[in-house]
C-alpha positions as CSV (number, residue, x, y, z in Angstrom):
1,M,107.2,114.2,118.0
2,A,109.7,113.9,120.8
3,Q,112.5,111.4,121.3
4,C,113.5,112.2,124.8
5,D,113.5,116.0,125.0
6,Q,115.5,116.7,121.8
7,G,113.0,115.6,119.2
8,Y,113.8,113.6,116.1
9,L,116.8,114.8,114.1
10,C,116.7,114.8,110.3
11,E,119.2,112.2,109.1
12,V,120.0,114.5,106.1
13,C,120.5,118.0,107.5
14,G,120.8,117.1,111.3
15,D,118.2,119.7,112.3
16,P,115.2,118.7,114.4
17,V,112.0,117.7,112.7
18,E,109.8,119.6,115.1
19,F,106.3,119.2,113.7
20,V,104.6,116.2,112.2
21,E,103.4,118.4,109.3
22,G,106.9,118.6,108.0
23,S,107.8,114.9,108.6
24,D,108.8,112.7,105.7
25,L,108.5,109.7,108.0
26,Y,104.9,110.4,108.9
27,L,104.1,111.2,105.3
28,R,105.4,107.7,104.3
29,Y,103.4,106.2,107.2
30,I,100.2,107.9,105.9
31,L,101.1,106.5,102.4
32,G,101.4,103.0,103.9
33,E,105.1,102.8,103.2
34,V,106.1,102.6,106.9
35,E,104.4,100.4,109.5
36,A,103.4,102.0,112.8
37,R,105.8,99.7,114.7
38,A,108.7,101.3,112.7
39,L,107.9,104.9,113.5
40,L,110.2,104.9,116.6
41,S,113.1,103.1,114.8
42,T,113.1,104.5,111.3
43,P,115.3,107.6,110.6
44,E,113.4,110.9,110.3
45,R,113.8,113.5,107.6
46,H,112.2,116.8,106.7
47,L,109.9,116.6,103.7
48,R,112.3,118.8,101.7
49,C,115.2,116.6,102.7
50,N,113.7,113.8,100.7
51,P,113.1,115.6,97.4
52,V,112.5,112.3,95.5
53,V,109.2,112.1,97.5
54,A,108.5,115.8,98.0
55,Q,108.6,116.5,94.2
56,F,105.2,114.7,94.0
57,I,103.5,117.2,96.4
58,V,101.5,119.5,94.2
59,D,99.7,122.1,96.2
60,P,99.9,125.9,96.3
61,A,100.7,125.7,100.0
62,F,103.8,123.6,99.3
63,E,106.8,125.1,97.5
64,T,107.7,123.0,94.5
65,V,110.6,120.7,94.8
66,T,112.7,119.8,91.8
67,V,115.1,116.8,91.7
68,D,118.2,116.9,89.6
69,G,119.1,113.7,87.8
70,P,117.4,110.4,86.9
71,F,114.9,110.6,89.8
72,N,113.3,113.8,88.5
73,K,109.7,113.1,87.8
74,A,110.1,114.8,84.4
75,E,112.1,111.7,83.4
76,M,109.2,109.3,84.4
77,D,106.1,108.1,82.6
78,H,103.5,110.8,82.6
79,A,100.6,108.6,83.8
80,S,102.7,107.2,86.6
81,V,103.7,110.8,87.6
82,E,100.1,111.9,87.7
83,A,99.1,108.9,89.8
84,R,102.0,109.4,92.2
85,E,101.3,113.2,92.5
86,S,97.6,112.5,93.3
87,L,98.5,110.0,96.0
88,V,101.4,111.9,97.6
89,T,99.5,115.2,97.5
90,R,96.5,113.6,99.2
91,A,98.8,112.1,101.9
92,W,100.5,115.5,102.4
93,K,97.1,117.1,102.9
94,R,96.2,114.4,105.4
95,L,99.5,115.1,107.2
96,Q,98.6,118.8,107.5
97,E,95.3,118.0,109.2
98,V,95.9,115.0,111.5
99,R,96.9,117.0,114.6
100,Q,94.0,119.4,114.3
101,L,91.6,116.5,113.9
102,G,92.9,115.0,117.1
103,L,93.3,111.5,115.6
104,P,95.2,108.7,117.1
105,I,98.3,107.8,115.1
106,S,96.6,104.5,114.1
107,E,94.1,106.5,112.1
108,Y,96.6,108.8,110.3
109,P,97.0,106.7,107.1
110,L,94.9,107.2,104.0
111,P,91.5,105.3,104.0
112,E,92.7,102.8,101.3
113,V,95.8,102.1,103.4
114,L,93.7,101.4,106.5
115,E,91.4,99.2,104.4
116,R,94.3,97.1,103.0
117,R,95.8,96.6,106.5
118,A,92.4,95.5,107.8
119,Q,92.0,93.0,105.0
120,R,95.3,91.4,105.8
121,L,94.3,90.4,109.3
122,P,91.8,87.8,110.4
123,G,88.6,89.6,111.6
124,G,89.7,92.8,109.8
125,R,91.6,94.1,112.9
126,S,94.8,95.9,112.4
127,H,97.9,94.7,114.2
128,E,99.5,98.1,114.6
């Protein structure tokens, strides 16, 4: 994750996002919320610098994040929260393993994201 030699700077705190495992941008890419072509132009953040998303990561290896105000998951529908926790936690776990697996960036997203992208294109080929 290097933009020139400096690396990507978090748009919230200004510190470098040195590792993909702590990247909000790559988590959202794995979730299918960011397209591959946008990875170089979309602002970066640490996971913890985007607490609205980070609060849905439920894993002992990730310190719980709480959001104050109306975006706190406690203010949301329980079934929706459970579904979002399941999805975001799976994506976070995927984010933790992609570098060790030696995968190309095009294979980072969750399987269902890759399948949706393949179905959108003629012949099932991805355009990313």
